[in-house]
N, C-alpha and C positions, 0 to 999 in steps of 0.2 A: 413482763416488766410494766409497772404502773405508768399511766399516761403522765407525761411531764418529767419523767425521770431520765437521766442520762445513761448511756451505755457504760457499764463498768469496765475499766481498764486495769489489768492485773498489776502493772508496774507503777500505777499512780500512787502518790502519797494520800493516805485515806484517814479520815477522822470520824469519830462517832460521838453522838450525844444521846443520853437517856434522860428523858424528862418525866419524872414521876409526879403527875398531877393528881388533883382530887377526883377527877372524873376518868381520865385515861392515862396510860403509860405509853410514851412514844419512844421509838428508836429511830434516829436520823443518822444516815451515813452519807458523808460527802467526800469527794476526791478533789485534790488540788490540781487545777488545770494549769495555772500560771502563778508561780511564786512571786513574780515581779509585781503583779497588780495588787494583791493576790485575787484569784477568782476560783470559786468552788462550783462543782456540779453535784447535784443531789442524785445519788444512785440508789438509795433505799429509804423508804419512809413507812414505818409500821405504827399502827395505833391500836392498842388493846384496852377496851373500857373496863378496867378493874373496879372503878367507882369506889375508891377507898374512902372518899369523903362521906358516903352514906353511912358507913360504920362510925367514923370518927366524930362527925357532927351530931350524931344521935347518942352514942355511948361513950365517946371519949377514947375509944380504943379501936385498933384494927382486929377484926375477927380472925380466929385460927384458920378458917377456910380461905380467907383472902391472903393471909400470910403465906399459906402453902402455894396459892396461885402466883403470888409475887415471886417466890423462889423458883417455881417452874418457869415463869416468864423470864427471869434473869438468866437462867440456864440457857434458854432458847436464844435470848439476845446475845449472850456471850458466844455461843456457837456461830451465830450469824456474823458477828464481828470477826471471828476467826476466818470464816469463809470469804469475807470481803477484805481481808488483809489489813484490818485496822491496827494502826500502831499507837495512836493516842485516843483516849476517850475521857469523858467526864459524865458521871451520873449524878443528877441533882434531884432532890425531892423538895416539894414546895408545901403549900398550906396544910394539907391533910396530915402529912408526916410531921410537920411542925407541931400540930396540935395533939397528935396521938400519944397517949401516955406510954404505950409500948413501942413507939417508933424507934428509939435508939436500940432496943433489944432486937427488933426485927432486922435492923440494918446490920447488926453484928452477925445475926444468923445467916443473912444473905451473903455476906462476905465470906463466912466460913464455908458455906455450902456451894457457892458459885464462883468465888474470887472477884465478884463485882463490888467495888467500893462505892458507897452512896454517901453524898454529902447532903445534909439538910441545910438549905440556904434560907436566910430571912427575907422578908418582903423587900427591903431596900436593895439587897444584892440582886434579887430577881428583877426589880425595876431597872437597875443599872445594866444588867445583861441584855435586857430587851432594848434599852436605849442604844447601847453600843452597837447592836446589830442593825439599827436604823440610821446610823451616821451616814452611810453611803447614800441612802434614799433621800436624806435631807440636804445634801451638798448644794449650796447656792440657793436654797429655798428661803425666801423672805416671808416675814409675817410670824404670827403666833400660832403654834401647833401644840396640841396635847396628845401624847401617845397614851392610849388606854388599852391595857391588856386585861381581859376578863377571863379568869379561870374558874375552876370549880369551888375553890376555897377563898380566893382573894382577888382583888383588883389592884393592879399597879398602874400608876400614872407618871409620866415624865413630861414636863412643860418645857418647850423650846421657843426661844424668841430669836428670830433671824438665824436659826441654825445652832444657837448656843443653848446648852442645858441650863435651865433656871432652877428647877427643883425636881426631886423624885419623891413620890409618896406611895404608901401601901395601905390598903384597907381590908379588913376581914369581912369583905362582902363578895361573895361568889355565887355561882349558879347552884351548886349542890348545897351550899350553906343556906341559901334562900329556901330551896325545896324542903330542907329539914327544919325550917323555922329557927335557925341557929345564928341569925345576924342580930347582934345587940342593937337596940334602937339608937343608942348613943353613937354607934358607928355610922349610921345613915346621917345623923346630925353632924358628925365630924366631917364626913365627905361633903355635905352640902355647904358647910361654912367655908371649908378650904376652897371649894370650887368657886364660890361667890367672891371670896377675897382675891383669888387669882384672876378672875375675869375682870375685876375692877382695875387691877394693876396692869393687866395685859389684855386689852380689848381686842375683839375680832378674832377670837380663838376658833380654829377648826380642829376636828378630831381626826387622829390617825388610829384606826382600830387594829387590834391584834388578837389572835385566838381563833380556835376552830369555829366558834359560833358566829362571829362577825363575818368570817369567810363564807359561811353557809347563808347568812342573812342577805349579804349583797347578791348572792346568786338568785335568791328568791324575790328580790325587789325588781319589779318590772321596769322601773324608770331609772335604772342606774346608768351612769356615764361610763361606758367601757373604755373610753380613750384614756381616762385618768384613774380607773379602778376606784371610783367613788360613787356615793349615793347621797341624795339629800336627806336631811334629818326628817323632813316632812314625809318622804316616801317610806322611811323606816317606821315612823309613827303609824302609817296606814297599814303596813304589814303586821306590826306588833298588835294593833287592835284586832286584826283578823285572827292571828294565832292564839291570842289569850282567851278568845271565846270558844276555841276548839278543845276537845279532849286530846290526850296524847295519841290515841288511836286515829282520830280524824287528821291530825297533823301528819302522821305517818302515811296515811292513805293519800291525802290531797297533795302533799309536798314531797312524797317519796323519802321521808326521813327515817333514819334508823332509830330504834327505841331509845338508845342512850343519847341521841341528839334531840329527839322530839320533846323530851321533858325539860332539858336545860336551856333550850333556845329561847323560851319566853323570859325567864329571869335574866338571861344575858341581854336581851333586848331592853328590858327594864333598866338595867345598869347603864347601858350605853345612852339611852334616852334621858335618864336622870341627869347624867353628867352633861350631855349635849344641851339640854334645855337650860340648865343653870348657867353655863358659860355662854349661851346664845349662839352655839355653832350652827352653821348652815349646811355644811357637808361633813361626811365621814369618809375618809380615804382608807382603802384597805389593801395595803401591800401584803403579799402572801409570805410573811416571815413571822417567826415567833421565838420563844425561849430557847428551843433546841438549836436554832440557827445561831443565836447569841452565844450559847455554850461553845459551839465549834469555833466561832470567830475568836472568842476569848482564849480558847485552847491554843489556837494557832499563834495568836499575838504573844502569848506568854511563853511559847515554846515548851509547854508543860507536858511531860510524859508520865502518865500514871501506870500504864501497863503495856506490855507487848503481847500480841497474840500469835502463837506459833502452832 
């Protein structure tokens, strides 16, 4: 069992989320510990770097090879959900599948061959899911905070003032999209204008980061404050300046990064720093939660049953 995962209990109510991103496809399984609170324990987390965005952002389509691998992976995830006694699940696809011309066709093929139903969600819904998962983290927190979730194909932001949601935005700026040179210049301009306008209306913004890259970046920053799971923006600048001068191979060797992390970590740093600098943030807080957690929370709250595994 992976470090940080709870012991699986056979009689516990169990939920699953499948997050089909532009870089990786994740399966998260959680069991309900206490329905009164409610409180969940994470019992399984798998991440497979299918890297769908590298196809989509260069050709506009998902290749036949990656389609076959998606079907293989969904069969494996379905079997794992059976083993863990999952009663409710939701599978969501984000930016790469949104942009893929053959995305709907692949989703139909996956459901026919595996029984897994996949929803393509838009950027606004993605942002709302991420925000909903952070409500508990923000209880009683005063001040202005911007949730920034950086994915392979898009970046979602949620601005909160004294714990209340002010706005949610989505931008077609992501790590894989940047590596493919597929970010429209106007999208950077839209992001910059929105961030400047929000910072004028809500001064003193700090960032709460989400996604695999920011979790890895905070581990690499030597001057992080472990008591609050936060790092200074200046320390991230220092790390980013070192990383961007290295080759992918050098990052892998010096920082023990996997190949599918070593290339995307630099564009991720660029996105976080671009937003932090425009809004004048001093800190980036990094709670270890993401879209898959939000999917499960939403599933529980809605009492939604998509499938039973027997």
